[in-house]
C-alpha positions, 0 to 999 in steps of 0.5 A, spaced: 333 247 657 337 253 655 344 255 656 345 264 657 349 264 651 342 261 647 339 266 651 343 271 651 343 271 643 335 271 642 335 277 647 339 281 643 335 287 641 338 287 633 338 283 628 343 278 627 342 278 620 343 271 616 347 267 621 344 261 623 344 262 631 344 254 633 350 254 629 353 261 632 351 259 640 354 252 639 362 255 637 361 260 643 359 254 648 366 249 645 370 255 645 367 258 652 368 248 653 375 248 651 378 254 654 377 251 661 379 244 659 386 247 655 387 251 664 385 245 667 388 241 663 397 245 663 395 246 669 394 237 670 400 238 666 403 242 672 402 237 677 405 231 674 411 228 675 416 229 669 413 237 667 418 238 663 415 232 658 409 237 658 412 243 657 410 244 649 403 241 652 403 246 657 404 251 652 400 249 647 393 248 652 395 256 655 395 258 647 389 255 645 384 256 652 387 264 650 384 264 643 378 260 644 376 265 649 378 271 646 373 268 639 368 266 644 367 273 646 368 277 639 362 272 637 359 275 642 358 282 640 354 283 634 353 291 633 358 293 628 360 287 626 365 286 621 365 279 618 373 279 615 375 279 623 371 274 625 372 270 620 380 271 622 378 269 629 375 263 627 380 261 623 385 262 627 381 258 634 381 253 630 389 252 628 390 253 634 384 247 637 389 242 632 394 244 633 393 243 642 389 236 639 395 234 637 399 236 641 394 233 647 393 227 643 401 226 643 400 225 651 393 222 651 395 215 652 399 217 660 395 224 661 387 222 663 386 230 662 391 230 654 385 226 653 380 230 654 383 236 653 384 233 645 377 232 644 374 238 647 379 241 643 377 237 637 369 238 638 371 246 638 375 246 631 369 242 628 364 247 630 370 254 628 370 249 622 361 250 622 361 257 623 366 259 618 362 254 613 355 258 614 357 265 614 359 263 607 
């Protein structure tokens, strides 16, 4: 069953160029999933007893969520496409995901939400890197 991301890409009236629609759709979906996981992880961290020890994790989660969400929006717009901007967004998103994934992994042994978030970050980072490679 197609998701809204795939349905919207299929319904786009103009040519998307040489972009692999599957790779693009996967990247958009992973960015959205990561933004949600990071937002939920930050909120869960705020519910932990020792919030102060999770301050960096919370900040990294929120930064990553914002970057992933913005990247998904940029990737969803194709009119007036700017390849240089898209590449920069994908690189920033992969960097944010790497940083957040590392930070959450450091807390994963004590907090399941951090383990889940780290996995989402790794998937999003890989999807961004795959799309970057596909764009050339």
